[in-house]
C-alpha positions as CSV (number, residue, x, y, z in Angstrom):
1,M,50.6,-15.5,-14.9
2,V,52.1,-13.2,-17.5
3,T,55.5,-14.2,-18.8
4,P,57.9,-11.8,-20.5
5,G,57.5,-13.8,-23.8
6,D,53.8,-13.1,-24.0
7,G,54.2,-9.5,-25.1
8,P,51.7,-6.6,-24.9
9,S,48.6,-8.8,-25.5
10,G,49.4,-10.8,-22.4
11,L,49.7,-7.7,-20.3
12,R,46.4,-6.4,-21.7
13,R,44.7,-9.7,-20.8
14,A,46.1,-9.6,-17.3
15,G,45.0,-5.9,-17.0
16,R,41.5,-6.9,-18.0
17,W,41.3,-9.5,-15.3
18,V,42.6,-7.1,-12.7
19,G,40.2,-4.5,-13.9
20,M,37.2,-6.9,-13.8
21,A,38.2,-8.1,-10.3
22,G,38.6,-4.5,-9.1
23,G,35.3,-3.5,-10.8
24,G,33.6,-6.4,-9.0
25,V,35.0,-5.3,-5.7
26,V,33.9,-1.7,-6.3
27,L,30.4,-2.9,-7.3
28,V,30.1,-4.9,-4.1
29,A,31.3,-2.0,-2.1
30,V,28.8,0.4,-3.7
31,L,26.0,-2.1,-3.1
32,A,27.0,-2.5,0.6
33,I,27.3,1.2,1.1
34,G,24.3,2.3,-0.9
35,L,21.7,-0.4,-1.1
36,F,21.6,-1.9,2.4
37,P,21.3,1.4,4.3
38,T,18.5,2.4,1.8
39,H,16.3,-0.3,3.3
40,T,17.0,0.9,6.8
41,F,16.3,4.5,5.7
42,L,12.9,3.5,4.1
43,A,11.9,1.6,7.3
44,Q,12.8,4.6,9.4
45,R,10.8,6.9,7.1
46,S,7.8,4.6,7.5
47,D,8.2,4.6,11.3
48,T,8.5,8.3,11.3
49,A,5.3,8.7,9.3
50,E,3.4,6.4,11.8
51,A,4.8,8.4,14.8
52,R,3.7,11.7,13.2
53,Q,0.2,10.3,12.7
54,R,0.1,9.1,16.3
55,L,1.4,12.5,17.4
56,A,-1.4,14.3,15.5
57,V,-4.0,12.1,17.1
58,L,-2.6,12.8,20.6
59,R,-2.5,16.5,19.9
60,Q,-6.1,16.4,18.9
61,Q,-7.1,14.5,22.0
62,N,-5.1,16.9,24.2
63,A,-7.0,19.8,22.6
64,S,-10.3,18.1,23.3
65,F,-9.2,17.5,27.0
66,E,-8.1,21.1,27.3
67,K,-11.6,22.3,26.2
68,Q,-13.3,19.9,28.6
69,L,-11.1,21.1,31.4
70,D,-12.0,24.7,30.6
71,R,-15.7,23.8,30.6
72,L,-15.3,22.0,34.0
73,G,-14.1,25.2,35.5
74,T,-17.5,26.9,35.0
75,N,-20.4,26.7,37.4
76,E,-22.9,25.9,34.6
77,E,-21.0,22.7,33.6
78,I,-20.6,21.6,37.2
79,E,-24.4,22.0,37.7
80,R,-25.2,20.2,34.5
81,L,-23.0,17.2,35.4
82,A,-24.4,17.1,39.0
83,R,-28.0,17.0,37.6
84,E,-27.3,14.5,34.8
85,Q,-24.9,12.0,36.3
86,Y,-25.7,12.3,40.1
87,N,-29.4,13.3,40.1
88,L,-28.7,16.2,42.4
89,A,-31.0,19.2,42.9
90,F,-30.8,22.5,44.6
91,P,-32.5,22.8,48.0
92,G,-36.2,23.3,47.5
93,E,-36.2,21.6,44.1
94,E,-37.7,18.1,43.5
95,A,-35.9,15.6,41.3
96,Y,-38.0,13.2,39.3
97,A,-36.8,10.0,37.6
98,V,-38.8,8.6,34.7
99,L,-38.5,4.9,34.6
100,P,-38.5,3.0,31.3
101,A,-41.6,1.0,30.4
102,P,-41.6,-2.6,31.6
103,L,-40.5,-5.3,29.2
104,P,-43.2,-7.5,27.7
105,P,-43.4,-11.0,29.1
106,M,-41.1,-13.4,27.3
107,E,-42.7,-16.2,25.4
108,L,-40.7,-19.4,25.8
109,P,-41.4,-22.7,24.0
110,S,-42.9,-25.5,26.0
111,V,-40.0,-28.0,25.3
112,W,-37.7,-29.4,27.9
113,P,-35.2,-26.6,28.9
114,F,-38.0,-24.1,29.2
115,G,-41.0,-26.3,30.1
116,P,-41.7,-29.2,32.5
117,L,-39.4,-32.1,32.4
118,L,-42.0,-34.7,33.5
119,P,-45.2,-35.3,31.5
120,T,-48.5,-33.7,32.7
121,S,-51.1,-35.4,34.9
122,A,-52.6,-37.3,32.0
123,S,-49.7,-39.7,31.9
124,P,-49.5,-42.8,34.2
125,A,-46.3,-41.7,35.8
126,T,-48.0,-38.9,37.7
127,S,-51.3,-40.7,38.5
128,E,-51.7,-42.5,41.8
129,P,-51.3,-46.3,41.8
130,T,-54.5,-48.3,42.2
131,P,-54.7,-50.8,45.1
132,T,-54.8,-54.4,44.2
133,P,-57.5,-56.6,45.8
């Protein structure tokens, strides 16, 4: 504490301590008000950018669906889909389906999971037993 006998230098020293403590409190307040909300603001800005990007994609998809919806309202598009997807034809027309070529036979190795488990007829296990006299 400052005593009356210290004079002006003691008051200056006490004033410096009060000033430094007040400055520290002001600094902490500025950091609390300015720095911490900045992090939240930057996070919100990032989220907003992602939401705008998703919105742009959704608008593009909506435009594509609107075009498809407009096309589906025409007789030509309905006929095309009926012929392609459902193999439909007008009365008097014949619809043909071209089948794909058959697959070549699969060559499998002659080892156990693909070939016989027991040996062939040359082995004694498959030959008939001989009678004993």
